[in-house]
C-alpha positions as CSV (number, residue, x, y, z in Angstrom):
1,X,94.8,74.2,94.5
2,X,92.7,77.3,94.5
3,X,95.0,79.1,96.9
4,X,97.5,80.1,94.2
5,X,95.0,81.9,91.9
6,X,93.3,83.6,94.9
7,X,96.7,84.8,96.2
8,X,97.7,86.0,92.8
9,X,94.4,88.0,92.3
10,X,94.8,89.5,95.8
11,X,98.4,90.6,95.0
12,X,97.4,92.0,91.6
13,X,94.5,93.9,93.2
14,X,96.8,95.3,95.9
15,X,99.3,96.5,93.3
16,X,96.6,98.4,91.4
17,X,95.4,100.1,94.6
18,X,98.9,101.2,95.6
19,X,99.3,102.9,92.2
20,X,96.6,105.5,93.0
21,X,97.9,109.0,93.6
22,X,97.0,110.8,96.7
23,X,96.0,114.5,96.9
24,X,98.7,116.6,98.6
25,X,97.9,118.1,102.0
26,X,98.9,121.6,100.9
27,X,99.1,123.7,97.8
28,X,102.7,124.8,97.5
29,X,102.0,127.1,94.4
30,X,105.6,127.1,92.9
31,X,107.4,127.4,96.3
32,X,110.0,124.8,95.4
33,X,111.4,126.6,92.4
34,X,111.3,130.0,94.1
35,X,113.0,128.7,97.2
36,X,115.7,127.0,95.2
37,X,116.3,130.2,93.2
38,X,116.5,132.3,96.3
39,X,118.9,129.9,98.1
40,X,121.0,129.6,95.0
41,X,121.3,133.3,94.0
42,X,120.5,135.3,97.2
43,X,119.6,138.4,95.2
44,X,116.7,140.8,95.0
45,X,115.0,139.2,92.0
46,X,115.0,135.7,93.6
47,X,113.8,137.2,96.9
48,X,111.0,138.9,95.1
49,X,110.1,135.6,93.4
50,X,110.0,133.8,96.7
51,X,107.8,136.5,98.2
52,X,105.5,136.2,95.2
53,X,105.3,132.4,95.8
54,X,104.4,133.0,99.5
55,X,101.7,135.4,98.5
56,X,100.4,132.9,96.0
57,X,100.3,130.1,98.6
58,X,98.4,132.3,101.0
59,X,96.0,133.4,98.3
60,X,95.3,129.9,97.1
61,X,95.0,128.2,100.5
62,X,91.3,127.2,99.9
63,X,91.4,126.6,96.2
64,X,90.8,122.8,96.7
65,X,94.2,121.6,95.6
66,X,95.3,120.6,99.1
67,X,93.3,118.4,101.3
68,X,93.9,120.6,104.4
69,X,92.9,123.8,102.6
70,X,95.3,125.7,104.8
71,X,98.6,127.4,104.3
72,X,101.5,125.0,104.9
73,X,103.4,125.2,108.2
74,X,106.3,127.6,108.1
75,X,105.1,129.7,105.2
76,X,103.8,132.6,107.4
77,X,107.0,132.4,109.5
78,X,109.4,132.5,106.6
79,X,107.3,135.2,104.8
80,X,107.2,137.2,108.0
81,X,111.0,136.9,108.3
82,X,111.5,138.2,104.8
83,X,109.2,141.1,105.5
84,X,111.1,142.0,108.6
85,X,114.3,141.8,106.7
86,X,112.9,144.3,104.2
87,X,112.0,146.7,107.0
88,X,108.3,146.0,106.9
89,X,108.0,145.3,110.7
90,X,104.2,145.6,111.0
91,X,103.4,143.2,108.2
92,X,106.2,140.8,109.2
93,X,105.0,140.6,112.8
94,X,101.4,140.0,111.6
95,X,102.7,137.1,109.5
96,X,104.6,135.7,112.5
97,X,101.5,136.0,114.7
98,X,99.4,134.2,112.1
99,X,102.0,131.4,112.0
100,X,101.7,130.9,115.8
101,X,97.9,131.1,115.7
102,X,97.7,128.4,113.0
103,X,100.6,126.3,114.2
104,X,101.3,126.8,118.0
105,X,104.2,124.5,117.9
106,X,106.1,127.1,115.8
107,X,106.2,129.5,118.7
108,X,109.9,128.7,119.5
109,X,110.9,129.3,115.9
110,X,109.0,132.6,115.7
111,X,110.5,133.7,119.0
112,X,114.0,133.1,117.6
113,X,113.1,135.0,114.4
114,X,112.0,138.0,116.5
115,X,115.2,137.8,118.6
116,X,117.4,137.7,115.4
117,X,115.7,140.8,114.0
118,X,116.0,143.0,117.0
């Protein structure tokens, strides 16, 4: 019965292949920790850390750590919202416009952000 050894070898080979790691689509550059800190504390230092994380993500978009070599969806929108909250209307609206240019499906979200900040 040669079927059993062949089946065993096939299953063993498949298990080794499934253990390989895949490269992430985007470089998140410490976003998770900064976002958690911001949502937990809601204070100026945690907001500054989150803004720094967004700036790092945007600066590192093409560093090769993400397969898309692009800023993740929502980053420009959230960063733009924080800038608008800080009174930096011009920069905030530029970030929101960039979000729509890269991810047109985000237009309803961006429109809502602009409505909230009027």
